[in-house]
N, C-alpha and C positions, 0 to 999 in steps of 0.2 A: 391713482386709488389708494388709497390702504389695504394692506394685506385683507382685514379682517373683511372687509367689503368684497372683494376679490373671493375671498372666500364664499361669500353669503351668495355673491353672483353664481359662482360657478354648481354650488348646491343648488340653489334654484333650476337652471338648468339641467342637473341630473334628477331630481325629481320630475321637473317639465317631461325629460325621458321616457321615466316609469311608470308615469301617469297615463300619457298619449296611447290612446289607444288605436288611433291612424296612423298610418305609414305616413311619414315626415318627408318629405323631398328631399333628395342628394342637391336639389339646386336652392333649396331655403338657406342660403349663408347666411341670414340672420340669425337662425336658427343655431344652425351647426359651429360659428364661431363663439359662441358664450363659453365653449369647452376648451379652447385653447388661445383665444386671441387677446381677451382682457383679463386674464388672468393670472396672478401669478402665486402659485401653488406648490410647495415642496413635493415630494415625492409621497410622502408622509398624511399630507393632507388628503393627498388626492385615496390613499389607500382607505382612510377615515372619511371621507366624503362621498365616497361609491362603495356603499355597502355590498357583502357577497348575496347578500337577499333580493338586493336590488336588480346585480347584473343575472343572475337567474330567473328572475323573474321578468325583465326584458326581451330575456332570449327564450325561455317559452312563452309570453304573450304578443308580444311584438317582435318576432325576429327579422324584421325587415330593418325596423329603427334598427336594433344589435349590427346588421350588417350594414349599414350606410355610415353607422359611427365607424366600425373600423375601418372603412373605405376611406371617410372622407378624412380618416387619421393619418393611413398611410398618403393619400394625396399628398396630405402636407409635409409629410415628410420629402415626400419625394419633390416638392415645391423647393423645401428647403436645400433640399443637396443638388438639385438646378439651378439656383440662384446663389448658392455658395453663402448662404446667412449673412450677408452684412450686413443687418441692421440689427440693433439689439434686440426689436423687437419680432423678428424672423426668428432668432435664435428660442428666445422665449418660447412662441410657437413649435417650434422642434422640440422643446424641451417637454412642454405640457402635454404633445401628442408624447414623445416617449413613453411618459410616467404611464398618459391613461392606458396606452399599449399593455404596459407590461403590469397593467391591474388586471386587466380585461382576458385577453389572451387566456390564461391555465381555466377559464370558466368557459371557454371555447371547446381548449382540448379534453375537458373532460366529458362533454355531452359527447358521444360520436358520429350522431347525426349532423355536429359542426363542423366534424374533424375536416372536412376537403372543403370548406368553404373557403380557404387559403389559397388553396391549391386551383380553386375557378378561376376561371376568367372574368373580369367585370365589365360587362357592354360597355365599348367606348371608352374604355382606360389604356386603349393601347398604346402606342408611341404616337400613332399616326392622327390621334383624335379621332372625329364623329363617328364613323363605319363602324355600326354593330358587327361585323364579321371580318375586324381587322385581323390581318392576319399574323399582325405584331402582339395582340394581344398579349401581354404576361400574365401570370398566376400573380394574384396580390401576393401570395409569401413573397415570393421571388423582386416582387419593385420593391415591397418591405427590405427585404438583405441589402439588395442593392444601394438602395439611400440609406441605410447604416454604413453600409461598408464607406461609402463617398464620405458621410459626414463625419467619422471618423477623420478622414484626413486635410480639413476643413479649417483652412489656414484662417488664425486668430479667433475661433470656434475650439475647436480641439487640435490643433497644432501653431505653430509661431509661423507667421508671415514671411516669407524669405523678401518681401517689397520695403525697401525704405519709405516712402513716401504712401501718406493713408490717399492724395490724392486719386481717387476718379480712375487708378491703376491696380485694383481690388482683382486679384490673382483669377483667373476662367478655372473655374474646377476642375472644368474637362481635360485641361491642357496641362495640369501640375502632375509631375512625376513622384506619385506619393514613396519612392524608392528614398527620394530625396528628405522625405519628411518621417523618418522611421521615430518613433518616441523616444528610444533609450541606444547609446552607443550599446556596444556588443559583439555579435556574431552577426557577420557582414557591414557592420556600420559603425566608423570610428568617432564619428562628431555625438557628442552627449547638449544635446538643447537645455537652455537656460529654462528650471523650474516654471514651473505654469500651475497657481492654485487653479484657478480658474479652469483652464483647459482638462486638466484632471478630475475635477468634478464632470464636466461635461462627457468627459471619455467613459468614464466611469457610470453616466446614467444609461450610454448610450449602449454599454456593455451588459449593462444588466438587462435590457432589451432583451440582446442577441441571446442571450443567456437563456429568459424566457420565452422567447422563437424556440429556441433548441430542447427545451423542456418538454415538448410532445414525447418525449421521452417515456415521461412518468407517468402517462398515461396510458400505456399498455402492460399490459402483464408479461413478467418472463418467458421468452421461450429459446428454447436451445437451438431454433434457425436465425441465425447468427446473418441470414441474407436482408432481414430487414433494417436496412441501413436507415437513419433519420435521414427524413427528405431535406430536412433545414439544415443539418450540416452537412448533405450531402452537395447541394445547390452551392451552400456560402462556398465549400470549398473545392468548391472547381474552377474550372477556369473560364467560368462566365464572371468572375470574381478579381475584374483585375487591379485589387488593391492584397488579393490573397499573399503576396508574397510579403510586402511589406508591413501588413498587419501580424501575419503570423512573427516574424521578427519582432516588431514591437514589444507585440504581448511576450514574449520569451523572454525578451532585452529586461521588460520592465520588471518582472519577474528577477531575473539573476541577479540583476544590478542593484535590488533593492536593500540598504542595511539599514534595520530598525535601531540599531544603536545610536543614531543620529550623528553622522559622521566623526566617530569614533569617540566623543566624547560623552564616557559616562553622565548618566542622569538630564544629557542634554534633552530626550524627549520631555523633558515636564516644564521645559521653557516654550518650548514648540510645537501646535499641535500638529500631528500630522496626518498631513492630507494625502500622502501619498498611499499610506498602506489600503484605503478602501481600494483603491485601482489597481492596486497589485493583486490582494483578493479575486478581484472581478477578473482578472485578467488571468489567474491561474486554475480558474472555474470554467474560465470561455475556452483556454487551451487544453483540458485536460478532455471537454467534452467533445470538441472536433478533433480529438486523438482517437476515439472511441473508434476502434478498428480493432476485428478478429484477423489478426496478422495468418492463422491456423488456415483459412479457408482460402486461401490468397497465394500467389508466390509471394516469398518473403520480400518485404519493401529495402530488406538491407541490401546495400550495393556496394560491390567493393571495387569501384573501378578506379581508375587512376586518379591522381591528383590533381587537379586543374586550379587554375588562379582563383575561382570563384568561393565564394563562402559555401555555394551547394554544389557540389560534387556531379558536373555533369554527365557522369560513365552512365553506360546503359544498365540494365536494361529502364525502360522510362519509369518502373514501381508502381505504384496505386493511384489511382485517377483521384483521391482527395489529398490533395495538396500539402495539408498542412503536416500531413502523414509524410508523405513524399519528404517535403523540405526537412522535415526533422532527420530522416533518413541518409539524407544526402552532405548533414553538416559533416565536416573534416579536417578540418585545418587545427592542428594543436591548440591553435592560443584562444579556437571557441572551445573548443573541450574545457580547456582550464578555465577560463570565465564561466561557462556551466557548472562547473564542478563544483570552484569556490562559492558561487552564488548560493546552489542548493544544499552545499554544507553550511554554509555561514547561517542559513537560515534554520537548518535542522538544527543546530547547535544550539540557536537563540533560547530555548525553552531553559537548557541545562544551564547556560550564564546565569538566566534567574536565580539558580538554585543557591549558588556562590555568592551573588554581588546582589541582591534582592535588590527588583525596582532599577538597579543602572540601566536596564536597555528596557523598551518598549517589546511588553510579550508579542511574541505574535500568537495568531490561533491555528494560522491555514496550513500547519504539520500535515497533514490526512491529505490536502492536494497535491502537496509536494512532494509529497512516497506515489503519489500515484503519474503525478509528472515525472519523477527518478524510474518509475518502474517502463513509464512509456520509454523516454528516451535508451535505458538500458534494451527492452525488447525488439524496438523498434532499427535502434543504431547499434550494431557489433561492434562498429570502431570504436566506438562511444564505450563499450561495456569494458574493449581492452583496456582502452585510455586509463579509466575509474583504477585496474587492475594493476595496470603499469609501476605505480610509485604506492605510496603507503599512506597517499591521498584517498585511499579507500575509507582507510579506517576513519577518517573524520565522518562520514555516511554511518559506517559499522557504529559506532559510538552512540550515535543519539537514538539510532534503531533499537539499539539493547535499550539505552532508557526509556525511550516509548514500553517496549515490551516488558518491561520489569515493570513499571510506573503503573502500567494499564490492567495489569495481570488477574486482578481481582475484582475489575469494574465490568460487569456485563453491558455497557453499554457501551464500551469502548470495542467489543470482539473485532469488527470491522480492525480497525487498525492495528490488532495483533495479527490479524490475518495477512494483510501486506504487510508489515514488518518484516513476517517470516519469510510469505512468498519473493521477496528482493532479496534475502538470503540463501532461500534457495536458489535462485538464479545465480547468485555471483558464487556458489559453494559449487557448482558446478563445471568451475575453470579453476586451474592448480593454480594460480597465482594468488586467490583468494586465499586458500591453505596457506601459502608460503607468509601473504603478508600479515596472519595472524601472528607469526611467533615476535614480530618487536612487542618488545618490553610496555605493557601498559603504567603510563606514569600519570594520567590525568587524571585529577581527583574529582570525580563530580560525585555529588552524594549521591549514593546507592544505597536501597536498601536491600542489599547483600552482603556476604558476611566480607571481612577487612580481609585482601590475600596480598601475594607479592606475587609477582608473574607476568605474562603475556595477553596480547588480545584474545589470544584462545579460550584460558583463564577464565577471563571474562565471560567470553559468548558460554561456555560451560556453564561457569555458577547462575547466571541469567537464565538458561535453560532449565536445569535443575530445578531454580524458584518459583520457573512456569510452571512446572510440570506438577511440582509435590504443594506450591499454595497458590496457584491460581485458580480459574472458577472451572466449574465444572463443564463448563462451554467451550472448554477450550481442547477436549479430549481427541477432537477429531484432527488436530495439530499437533501431536505427541508423533505421529507417525515422518511428518515434515519436519519437527524440528532434530531427530535422531538421526536422520537422512544426511541431514546439515553437516551435522558431527560426523558421521563417517566421509562424507565427501572431504572434509578438511583433514581427517584423522592422518591418513599417509604422509602428513607435512609437518605433521606436532612434533617440534625438534625437544621439547621439555613439559610439560605441564608439573604446577604446582601441588603437592601434596593436597589443597583446599580442590581443587578441581579432580584430582585423581578419584580422593575421598569420595565426590560428587557425583563421580562417575557409576563406581561400583554401586554407591547405595540406589541408585537407580534400578542396575541389575538384579540388588537383592528386595526391591518393591515390585518389580515383573515379575521377578521367577518364583514368586510364591505360588503354590499349585492353586490356590483357589482365583488365583489370578490367571493366571493361564488357561484356565478349565473353564472360566468363567464368560470368555465371550470370543467369538470364531477369528476373531483375527491378531487378539492378546500376543499370543507369540512371536509377532513379526519384530513385535519389541525389543524383546529378547533379543533376536537373529539380528537385529540392527547393532546393540551395544556389543556381542560379540563378535563383528564384523572390525564394531572401533577398536578394540584388542586384538585383534589379530593385526589389522594395521601397522598400530603402533609398536607391538614386538616386532612385528618383522619387519619393519622399513627404518623403524626411530626407536628401536633398544636402546644404543648407546647415551641419549641424554632423559633417559624417562624411566628414573629410578623408583622415583614418588608413585610413578604408577604400578609398576611391576613391583614394590613392596606393599603398594594397596592391594594388589591380586593376590600376592603370598597372606598377606591377613584374611583376607574374607574367602580362601581357596573356597570354607566348607559350601561357599553358591554355587562352583560349580560344580563339586564334588553331588550337588544336591541333585542340580539339573541334571546331571548325566546320569544317576540312578534315579532317573524321574519315574514313579510308578504306573504302570498302565492299564493296570484291572481295574474293572467296572466299582470294587467296593473301592480303592485308593481316590478314582474322583470323585463321588459321592463323596466321602469323607473331608477329601478337599474344596468342594463347595462349600460344605457344612461350616468349614472352619470359620467364613468370616461371618457369620451369625454370629457367633459368638466372642467376636471380635471384644475387647472391650474400648472405655473410651478413651479416645484421643489422649495420648502422652506430651503433658505442657513441651513448648517450645523450649522452654529451659534447658534441658537436657539432651537436646540434641545436640549435634555437631555441629551448628552454625556459628557458634561462638557472639561478638559483639559485630553490628551492622557497623557499617561506613558514619561515621562522623557526619551530622547536619542532614540525616536525611530523613525522611518520614515514610512510615510502611504505609505498601499499596493499598488503598483507599476503594473497596467499592462504591457502586452507584448511589448518589444520593437516591432515595426514592422520589418515584415522579419525576426522574431524570425522562426525557425524550428519546427510543432509539426508534433506528430501522431494521425494519427484519431484513435478512440476506439470503441468497439462495445458496445451496448447498456446493461445497467445494467438492470438484475430484478428488476421488483417492490417489494416493499416493503414483500406483502404478499405472493410470492416466495422466498425470501431471508430469510425468520423468520416464526419461527412457536410458538404459542401460548404457555405455559407452565401457570400455575396457582399455587401461592407458597401458601403451606397448613402452617398450625400454626408451625409446628416444624421446618419451614423454608427450607424445602423440595419442590421440583419440582415436579407436573406431566404434563404431556406432554396432549392439551387438542386435541381432533379430529378435524380436521379442519370441519370447517361448510360450509354449502354450499357454492355456488359462491361467497357470499357474500364477500367484501374486509375487512379489518381486523376492523377497526375502528367502521365501523354501529353495531357490533356486540354488542353492551353494552346495558345491559336492558335499556327501556323506561323509562326515570321518572317522578317523580311526578310533579314536578318541571315546567314542561314545558309542558304538557297537561291540566294541570289544570286551573282556573283564572289567566290569567295575572295580576300579579303584580306590581303594580304601582308603589308605592317605592317614593310617592310625600315629598317633605320637604318643611317646609316653609320660603319664599323666605330668611330670614337672616340667618338662619344657610347655607342655599346653599351656599350662596357668600359666608360666612367663608370656607365650605368645597373646594369652587371654589377656592378661592387662594392658597391653597395648590396645586390645580392639574395645574396654571397655567403654571408648570415649563416645561412641556412637553406636551402642547396641539397641536403644531401642526406637532407633529413630523410625525402621519403616511401620510399625504399626498406624500412625496416624495415618500414612498412604493407603496402607489397607483400607482402610476407611472411604478414604477420598475416591479411590479409583472402583470400590465397588460398583457404582453405578452406570459404569461402562459396562457390567456384564448383563445389564437387565435388556435383552437383545431379545424379547421375545419367544418363542418356542423351542429356539438351537440346544439341542443339550449334546455334551461332549459325549463319544464312545473311545473303546481303547483303539478300537481301529483308526481313528481320527488323531487319539498325540500319537500312537507310534508312526504315522505318517509324517510329521513333522520334527517328532524327537530324536530318530535318526537321524535327519538332515544338520543337528545341531552342529554349528563348527567350530568342536572342543578341542581338536587333535594339537592345534598347538599350543593354548593354554595349560591343558594335562601335560604337553613335553615338557613344558618352561616350568613348571610345578616339582616335576618328578626331577628334573634335575637341581632343582634351586633349594626346596622344602629343606631336604635334607644338609645342604649345606650350612642354610641357615640357623637350621638346629643346632648344628655342630657348635655353630658361633655364640649360640644364646646358653647350650652345656658349658664350654669351655671358658668362658667370661662372666658365667652366671649372669646373662646381661637384661635389663628390658630396656633398654633405653634402643630409641631408635636410630639416632646418629650413627651408630658403630655399623647398625645391617645395612642403614642406605649406602655406608659410606662403601663397606664390601660389595652392594650393587652395583655401585657406580663403577667398579673397575670389572665386575665379574663380562663374561661375556658367553653366547650362545652361541657362536659360531660355527657351522655344521652338526649343531646338534636339533636346530628347529627342523622341523618340515620343509621342505620346497617353498619358497614364499610361494603366494596367491597371485594372480594376477590383480592388479587396483580395479575394483570397479565404481565408478563415477556413475551416479543418477541425476541424468541432466534435466533441466526443467524443459517442457515442452510446452510449444503454446498448442491451445486445444479451446473448442468453444465454449466449452465448462467455465475456463478462469475468465474466457472474455465475458460470458455473460454474468460471473461473478462483480466482475470489474465496474461492468454499467450498474448493477445495481448499488453497488457500493457508493461509487463515487457519484450519482445523482440521492443518495440518501444523506451522502455527508452535505453536498448542495444543499438539499431541501432545511436540513436542521441548521445548516449556517445561517441563510439568509433569512434573519429572524425582524431584520431593520430595514425598509418593510418584510411582513412577514411573506412574500410572496407567490407561495404555494399553500400556506397553512388554509386547513380547514377543506381543502378541495380533492376531492374523489379522486385521489392517485391510485395506479394500479400495481407501480414496478416493485413495491415493498409496501410492507405494514408499518403504520405510527403503533409505538407500541411504549407505555409506562413502566419503566422496572417500579 
């Protein structure tokens, strides 16, 4: 029968179903078989031939027929799994039922009255057959999930058969050990099976159905109660699924072993169509959904047990009931970590390779799923996190993340990508090793729309963060706290900042310490506290290599004096707030200190009008996201008790420099002129930012008072910097006067050999703000992840135009 006939017959069956007003008996096989027995329809055909309006009509007007259709389709999948799908005809039936269920399930989930349907038992559908009150009856959902699991390890359908001859010795699907049929070499499996195009297609279709089953989560509104676990995921990842371990391993290995470059030969992907990529995408999506687990409410799944000979660490405690989370948290062999890290880094770097060898490799689109997966790995498996930070391999993750952050900063449809990138860096920055690794020189020349600089990975991070803050879009403002917390966390370890990065940090301080910005929102002064903490950490712990930063601080000393002398009377506060209303038009980019962007880079572009995006829940504030730890002499950290309800930056001890006499720091005019010539390069930069940051202040009714300003002004940690200026400014002036200098190199040379030993206050203890798991971020990840999956599944558009509740779909 031709394909056109086949489609016609299928469409006739659909029309019959939608027009029948009477229930059709489940035993009427002649009727039901039309949907799967004699047709050869692709998943795209099924979506075209079963319109949404008709599914909804059957659901409302003849619900029993929709129920029977679902029941019969599941029954066919169960039969296929039982028999092992030995014939072409059986395989076709299984695939047709699979496509049909993928089409229908979202319409079951969108109706609250139907949601329990798959969890009810169907009379007579038990393991033992006929008896109505059969003890063994399973809910339809469980039968469906177990059948799909079996079918994913079905010889000659989704895995290579191990039998040599095909004569009547077909493997019994119940006796096979699916651990011998893992899809790809990698974690816990050394053998790489021969690639098989048909098996990959069949796996992809089954995984698509699995993902659709799990997608019931999209039809429930976001809630802070994380105990409402997804029943589909819960059952599938439980001990009821005998294939849980091999399937988890197969999904992880398929993703991490994938090489889109086409076996290392550039342009190879233009010659061969890559049937692996759809499977890898589907595997990545199923994997992150099965790992949707709120670690803050349970005992941590991380295990630090002894090393055993298996891929999964067998140490107690047993860990969470979700076996996928459990297995993930127990991976512990170095070679397995290496395989995962190399794989994720290779895939994340793929879009960067694109930029300097266009079209040489296939460009992958699933970097957001990979970032969620990497997050889960680090969050659930502390040994993996330490492995990542043990060598400079972490930089192979850092550079792509900075590339994505920089590239997406102007595009409001990619706010979620910005958040997950920043969350990962926040998690990494809580570990000392991350700061240490950042000192490695940055030589990779990925074309990025940032100023050219020579320096380290720390410089790259600071320059990209500066770019996000000064030229990202408004929606990113909630991330400023996070960005600066990351810089604070790494600052005690940064051996030598470049002049470009040093100037960027001072420019941020300048932008954030204008009176109108400080007075216009209740949280804004926190940003100044973070930046002062950065300068203090570098001056106290890394003074020797940081003459560029010290020089920048000296040049911009007026910013510190203005902070120390910040007015606190009502009149000045009002005047400060007036100032933003009179701000002139932004100054063009040309006279900023940015200089030339890197060759081959494109400016970050806003979203195309009409781009679809999904809404996200708000993320917790930085004080909920992190907890403070103090680093002691030997480098170990101890957690600090959370203080009263004060926000974190304010807990710094009051400093002498600010509440003593205001320090005037007057210069004779001639020297001032010479130093000013050095300053002029970047003078007009912060006016543009003043405009950008102003909207942060529209926080409703709140108004600043003198008491409020005093409450935090008295705690500004200016002591160390004031002391540094007191010692060094006169010496630098003297050099300027003696040598008639306006040349920075002499001053830098002097600063390089200078020392402040014994002149600075006693070093403060290093404070690190470490990410801590909390239900707020767990909910954020759930909405973000499902939003990505919703938008990425367009062919076929599984959830499009259904009534999802977890997020809103918006057009830019």
